[in-house]
C-alpha positions in Angstrom: -0.1 21.6 -7.2 3.7 21.3 -7.5 3.9 21.2 -3.7 1.6 18.2 -3.6 3.7 16.3 -6.1 6.9 17.3 -4.4 5.5 16.1 -1.0 4.5 12.8 -2.5 7.9 12.3 -4.1 9.7 13.2 -0.9 7.5 11.0 1.2 7.9 8.1 -1.3 11.7 8.4 -1.3 12.0 8.7 2.5 9.4 5.9 3.0 11.3 3.6 0.6 14.7 4.4 2.1 13.6 3.6 5.6 11.0 0.9 5.0 11.8 -1.9 7.4 8.5 -3.5 8.5 6.3 -5.9 6.7 3.5 -3.2 6.7 5.8 -0.6 5.3 7.0 -2.9 2.5 3.3 -3.8 1.8 2.4 -0.1 1.6 5.2 0.6 -0.7 4.3 -2.4 -2.9 0.8 -1.1 -3.1 2.0 2.4 -4.1 4.3 0.8 -6.8 1.3 -1.2 -8.0 -0.9 1.9 -8.3 1.9 3.5 -10.4 1.8 0.4 -12.6 5.4 -0.4 -11.7 4.7 -4.1 -11.3 8.3 -5.4 -11.1 9.0 -3.1 -8.3 5.7 -3.9 -6.5 6.5 -7.6 -6.7 9.9 -6.9 -5.0 8.2 -4.9 -2.2 5.5 -7.4 -1.6 8.1 -10.2 -1.5 10.0 -8.2 1.2 6.8 -7.8 3.1 6.1 -11.6 2.8 9.6 -12.4 4.0 8.9 -10.5 7.2 5.3 -11.6 7.6 4.5 -14.8 5.6 1.0 -14.9 7.2 -0.5 -11.9 5.4 -2.8 -13.1 2.7 -3.3 -9.6 1.3 0.4 -9.3 0.4 0.2 -12.5 -1.6 -3.1 -11.4 -3.2 -1.6 -8.1 -4.4 1.6 -9.7 -5.5 -0.5 -12.1 -7.6 -2.2 -9.1 -9.2 1.2 -7.7 -10.2 2.3 -11.0 -11.5 -0.8 -11.3 -13.7 -0.1 -7.9 -15.1 3.3 -9.2 -16.2 1.8 -12.4 -17.7 3.3 -14.6 -14.9 0.3 -16.9 -14.6 2.2 -19.6 -12.8 3.3 -17.1 -10.1 -0.3 -15.7 -10.1 -1.7 -19.2 -9.4 1.0 -19.9 -6.7 0.2 -16.7 -4.9 -3.6 -17.3 -5.0 -3.0 -20.8 -3.7 -1.1 -19.3 -0.8 -4.0 -16.9 -0.1 -6.4 -19.8 -0.1 -4.1 -21.7 2.3 -4.0 -18.7 4.7 -7.7 -17.7 4.1 -9.8 -20.6 2.9 -12.9 -18.5 2.7 -11.4 -16.0 0.1 -13.7 -16.5 -2.8 -11.9 -14.0 -5.0 -8.7 -16.1 -4.8 -10.5 -19.2 -5.9 -12.0 -17.3 -8.8 -8.7 -15.7 -9.9 -6.8 -18.9 -9.5 -9.4 -20.4 -11.9 -8.6 -17.6 -14.4 -4.9 -18.4 -14.1 -5.6 -22.1 -14.5 -7.7 -21.5 -17.6 -5.0 -19.3 -19.1 -2.4 -22.0 -18.6 -4.7 -24.7 -20.0 -5.3 -26.4 -16.7 -9.0 -26.7 -17.4 -9.9 -29.3 -14.8 -8.3 -27.2 -12.1 -10.1 -24.1 -13.4 -13.5 -25.9 -13.2 -12.7 -27.1 -9.7 -11.9 -23.5 -8.6 -15.1 -22.1 -10.2 -17.1 -25.0 -8.7 -15.7 -24.2 -5.2 -16.7 -20.5 -5.6 -20.2 -21.5 -6.6 -20.5 -24.0 -3.7 -19.4 -21.2 -1.3 -21.6 -18.5 -2.9 -24.3 -19.7 -5.4 -24.8 -16.1 -6.5 -21.2 -15.5 -7.7 -22.3 -14.7 -11.3 -18.9 -14.5 -12.9 -18.0 -18.0 -11.7 -20.8 -19.4 -13.7 -19.7 -17.5 -16.8 -16.1 -18.6 -16.5 -17.0 -22.2 -15.7 -19.1 -22.2 -18.9 -16.1 -20.9 -20.9 -14.0 -23.8 -19.6 -16.8 -26.4 -20.2 -16.7 -25.3 -23.9 -13.0 -26.3 -24.0 -14.2 -29.9 -23.0 -17.0 -29.7 -25.6 -19.5 -29.9 -22.7 -21.9 -27.6 -24.5 -25.0 -28.6 -22.5 -23.1 -27.9 -19.2 -21.8 -24.6 -20.6 -25.4 -23.6 -21.6 -26.6 -24.4 -18.1 -23.9 -22.2 -16.6 -24.5 -19.3 -18.9 -28.3 -19.7 -18.3 -27.7 -19.6 -14.5 -25.5 -16.5 -14.9 -28.4 -14.9 -16.9 -30.9 -15.9 -14.2 -28.8 -14.2 -11.6 -28.1 -11.1 -13.7 -30.6 -10.7 -16.6 -28.4 -7.9 -18.0 -25.2 -10.0 -18.3 -24.5 -9.5 -22.0 -21.4 -11.8 -22.0 -23.5 -14.7 -20.8 -26.1 -14.2 -23.5 -23.4 -13.9 -26.1 -21.5 -17.0 -25.0 -24.7 -19.0 -24.7 -25.7 -17.9 -28.2 -22.3 -19.1 -29.6 -22.6 -22.5 -27.9 -26.2 -22.9 -29.2 -24.8 -22.1 -32.6 -22.2 -24.8 -32.3 -25.1 -27.2 -31.5 -26.9 -26.0 -34.7 -29.7 -24.6 -32.5 -29.8 -21.4 -34.5 -33.4 -20.4 -33.6 -32.5 -20.3 -29.9 -29.0 -18.9 -30.4 -30.3 -15.3 -30.6 
């Protein structure tokens, strides 16, 4: 077992020391991310992006690391770049929506979730999250519709039932809130 760890450490040190290509920096950034060393992973992904600014995966993973550090502005910027490079990347629209919500950019969050739903009408989490944002606008009927659609798509989606019940309670519809 010690030999395995020693091999990983030696490989990591030598890999880091001689990393010169975008792919090598990307791989090292991924390793740092797996080790939950998010500051270091951001540095490695940034080096990878400097050498190959057309790799959406490097921006995507750097965004993940930024989110782990609470940098939602950077998180949104990197997902926006992923979308620019790969307009069909549903996950980046969805995650950018989460970032927008966390920063209070509710209209942008709704736009992102709506885009996801337009591209894939079965993306259950987009309905749930769009419902959450609609509550911020006090669009309770719209939120209930989104939660209900999430339940229709996944009848075991507890969060959708819970959130729908809360909104029905806000509307004093206690008999249907359960």
